C-alpha positions in Angstrom: -0.3 -0.3 0.0 1.4 3.3 -1.2 1.9 5.7 1.4 2.5 9.3 0.9 2.8 10.5 4.2 6.2 7.9 4.5 6.9 9.6 0.7 6.5 13.2 1.8 8.6 12.7 5.0 11.1 10.3 3.4 12.1 13.2 0.4 12.5 15.3 2.9 15.4 13.2 4.0 16.6 13.0 0.7 16.9 16.3 0.3 18.0 17.2 3.6 20.9 14.8 3.5 22.1 15.7 0.0 22.2 19.1 0.9 24.1 17.6 4.0 26.6 15.6 2.9 27.6 18.4 0.1 28.4 20.6 3.5 25.7 23.3 2.1 25.1 23.9 5.5 25.7 27.6 6.0 25.3 30.5 3.8 29.3 30.6 2.3 28.5 26.6 1.2 25.0 27.3 -0.7 24.1 25.3 -3.3 21.9 25.0 -6.4 19.9 22.1 -5.3 20.5 21.4 -9.6 23.6 20.8 -8.6 22.9 17.9 -6.0 20.1 16.5 -8.6 17.5 17.7 -6.4 14.6 19.6 -8.1 12.1 22.6 -6.5 9.7 20.9 -6.8 6.5 20.9 -3.8 8.4 19.4 -0.5 11.9 21.1 -1.5 9.6 24.0 -1.5 7.6 23.1 1.3 11.6 22.8 3.5 11.8 26.9 2.0 8.4 27.9 3.7 9.7 26.4 6.6 13.3 27.7 7.0 14.8 24.9 6.7 16.4 25.3 3.6 17.3 29.4 3.0 18.1 30.9 -0.3 21.4 32.7 0.6 21.5 34.4 -3.1 19.2 33.8 -5.8 18.8 30.0 -6.3 21.6 29.4 -3.9 20.6 27.4 -0.6 21.6 25.4 2.7 20.1 23.7 4.9 19.5 25.0 8.5 20.5 22.0 10.7 19.2 23.3 13.9 15.6 23.6 12.2 15.8 20.0 10.6 16.3 18.8 13.5 13.4 20.7 15.4 11.1 19.8 12.7 12.3 15.8 13.0 12.2 15.8 16.4 8.7 17.1 16.2 7.6 14.7 13.5 8.8 12.0 16.3 7.0 13.0 18.7 3.6 13.6 16.6 3.9 9.7 15.7 5.3 8.7 19.4 2.0 11.4 21.0 -1.0 9.6 18.3 0.6 5.7 19.2 -0.2 6.2 22.4 -3.3 7.9 21.8 -3.8 4.5 20.2 -2.4 2.3 22.3 -4.6 3.9 25.6 -8.3 3.2 24.0 -7.2 -0.1 22.4 -6.3 -1.0 26.2 -9.5 0.8 27.5 -11.7 -0.9 24.7 -10.1 -4.5 25.5 -10.8 -3.9 29.4 -14.4 -1.4 29.2 -15.8 -4.8 26.5 -14.9 -8.0 29.6 
């Protein structure tokens, strides 16, 4: 089964990894995404809007590693809370239906 959310997360990780591997993590080392083999599609645009990728000058971007880490941690926290709520609901359901 295709999971669009997982595909978006994977694409975001791929984009961040390309910038990180190229050491494009500050304005002086900003790079054109085309050089990194990336297109400026919707996922890339979203990372720019969230200021995870910052445009240092026209068509030159760098990865803000602090914001990238906060973004990743936030996603993990939301996933953990989601599964904790599911577990509580399941346990409550099993307890109440005995």
